[in-house]
Backbone as CSV, one residue per row, in Angstrom:
resi,resn,N_x,N_y,N_z,CA_x,CA_y,CA_z,C_x,C_y,C_z
1,MET,-4.595,5.029,14.948,-5.278,4.001,14.194,-6.044,4.595,13.018
2,ILE,-6.538,5.802,13.209,-7.288,6.443,12.128,-6.380,6.710,10.929
3,ILE,-5.108,6.986,11.182,-4.173,7.244,10.088,-3.977,5.984,9.252
4,VAL,-3.898,4.848,9.897,-3.728,3.584,9.173,-4.942,3.320,8.293
5,ARG,-6.132,3.564,8.820,-7.348,3.359,8.037,-7.408,4.307,6.851
6,LEU,-7.013,5.551,7.052,-6.999,6.506,5.947,-5.991,6.109,4.881
7,LEU,-4.832,5.602,5.306,-3.830,5.149,4.342,-4.324,3.947,3.541
8,VAL,-5.065,3.065,4.169,-5.623,1.916,3.457,-6.650,2.386,2.423
9,VAL,-7.468,3.354,2.793,-8.450,3.891,1.845,-7.740,4.549,0.667
10,VAL,-6.702,5.326,0.947,-5.941,5.977,-0.127,-5.298,4.925,-1.023
11,LEU,-4.761,3.882,-0.429,-4.151,2.802,-1.213,-5.179,2.151,-2.135
12,LEU,-6.359,1.877,-1.624,-7.407,1.271,-2.449,-7.819,2.185,-3.594
13,ILE,-7.906,3.478,-3.330,-8.260,4.433,-4.381,-7.191,4.466,-5.457
14,VAL,-5.927,4.486,-5.058,-4.827,4.525,-6.029,-4.791,3.249,-6.859
15,VAL,-4.977,2.104,-6.214,-4.974,0.829,-6.939,-6.129,0.793,-7.936
16,ALA,-7.301,1.221,-7.515,-8.454,1.230,-8.421,-8.233,2.202,-9.579
17,ALA,-7.669,3.368,-9.301,-7.435,4.356,-10.359,-6.408,3.846,-11.368
18,LEU,-5.331,3.248,-10.883,-4.321,2.727,-11.804,-4.858,1.543,-12.606
19,GLY,-5.632,0.691,-11.964,-6.239,-0.425,-12.688,-7.212,0.054,-13.750
20,LEU,-8.014,1.043,-13.423,-8.948,1.608,-14.390,-8.212,2.320,-15.519
21,ALA,-7.150,3.032,-15.185,-6.359,3.713,-16.214,-5.751,2.699,-17.178
22,TRP,-5.305,1.565,-16.653,-4.752,0.536,-17.529,-5.831,-0.064,-18.424
23,LEU,-7.011,-0.303,-17.857,-8.096,-0.866,-18.657,-8.540,0.086,-19.770
24,VAL,-8.555,1.372,-19.484,-9.008,2.351,-20.470,-7.964,2.569,-21.554
25,THR,-6.702,2.728,-21.153,-5.666,3.079,-22.126,-4.924,1.875,-22.682
26,GLY,-4.814,0.812,-21.906,-4.035,-0.341,-22.337,-2.534,-0.126,-22.194
27,ASN,-2.141,0.968,-21.573,-0.728,1.304,-21.391,-0.166,0.501,-20.216
28,ARG,0.884,-0.264,-20.473,1.463,-1.111,-19.428,2.202,-0.308,-18.365
29,LEU,2.476,0.957,-18.628,3.126,1.811,-17.628,2.272,1.899,-16.363
30,HIS,0.950,1.875,-16.528,0.068,1.917,-15.361,0.202,0.647,-14.525
31,LEU,0.419,-0.484,-15.171,0.628,-1.731,-14.425,1.948,-1.714,-13.673
32,VAL,2.965,-1.108,-14.275,4.259,-0.989,-13.601,4.112,-0.128,-12.355
33,ARG,3.420,0.987,-12.495,3.192,1.858,-11.334,2.360,1.161,-10.273
34,LEU,1.371,0.397,-10.703,0.542,-0.357,-9.766,1.389,-1.354,-8.981
35,GLY,2.287,-2.030,-9.668,3.187,-2.968,-8.990,4.078,-2.266,-7.977
36,ARG,4.586,-1.093,-8.346,5.438,-0.345,-7.411,4.657,0.108,-6.190
37,VAL,3.429,0.573,-6.405,2.594,1.013,-5.278,2.305,-0.160,-4.350
38,LEU,1.949,-1.304,-4.914,1.653,-2.468,-4.083,2.894,-2.976,-3.350
39,ARG,4.040,-2.944,-4.022,5.289,-3.363,-3.371,5.617,-2.428,-2.206
40,PHE,5.472,-1.118,-2.425,5.723,-0.156,-1.353,4.763,-0.374,-0.190
41,ALA,3.499,-0.648,-0.494,2.505,-0.876,0.558,2.846,-2.119,1.368
42,MET,3.310,-3.162,0.702,3.672,-4.384,1.416,4.886,-4.168,2.314
43,VAL,5.875,-3.447,1.808,7.069,-3.166,2.618,6.703,-2.289,3.811
44,ALA,5.873,-1.278,3.573,5.454,-0.398,4.672,4.657,-1.169,5.724
45,ALA,3.795,-2.072,5.279,3.021,-2.885,6.214,3.933,-3.817,7.015
46,LEU,4.926,-4.390,6.366,5.869,-5.270,7.055,6.672,-4.498,8.095
47,VAL,7.157,-3.326,7.726,7.918,-2.498,8.672,7.033,-2.091,9.844
48,GLY,5.800,-1.704,9.562,4.871,-1.338,10.631,4.588,-2.496,11.569
49,ALA,4.404,-3.681,11.013,4.155,-4.857,11.843,5.373,-5.200,12.697
50,LEU,6.561,-5.088,12.108,7.780,-5.355,12.879,7.955,-4.343,14.007
51,LEU,7.674,-3.079,13.723,7.764,-2.067,14.777,6.758,-2.339,15.886
52,TYR,5.571,-2.781,15.531,4.557,-3.111,16.525,5.028,-4.261,17.411
53,VAL,5.604,-5.287,16.805,6.086,-6.439,17.576,7.238,-6.017,18.486
54,VAL,8.163,-5.234,17.967,9.297,-4.772,18.781,8.794,-3.930,19.949
55,GLU,7.819,-3.070,19.694,7.270,-2.248,20.768,6.646,-3.120,21.853
56,ARG,5.907,-4.134,21.444,5.276,-5.023,22.425,6.303,-5.802,23.234
57,VAL,7.377,-6.228,22.593,8.410,-6.993,23.307,9.170,-6.091,24.268
58,VAL,9.497,-4.872,23.838,10.276,-3.964,24.667,9.451,-3.478,25.855
59,LEU,8.185,-3.193,25.657,7.352,-2.651,26.727,6.795,-3.717,27.659
60,ARG,7.078,-4.935,27.410,6.554,-6.018,28.234,7.265,-6.117,29.501
């Protein structure tokens, strides 16, 4: 569980850094990277949730 919390903290730091970089530079490349990071985080969260559900069903 601690790993999940650390990954969430890292995700928040990366999102804040990319958002700040976009605000400072105005370069849209930072927004593209931000979108990719958020998309990856959503897919990883979905896969993790599905694995959790499968584990609960199998071990029941």
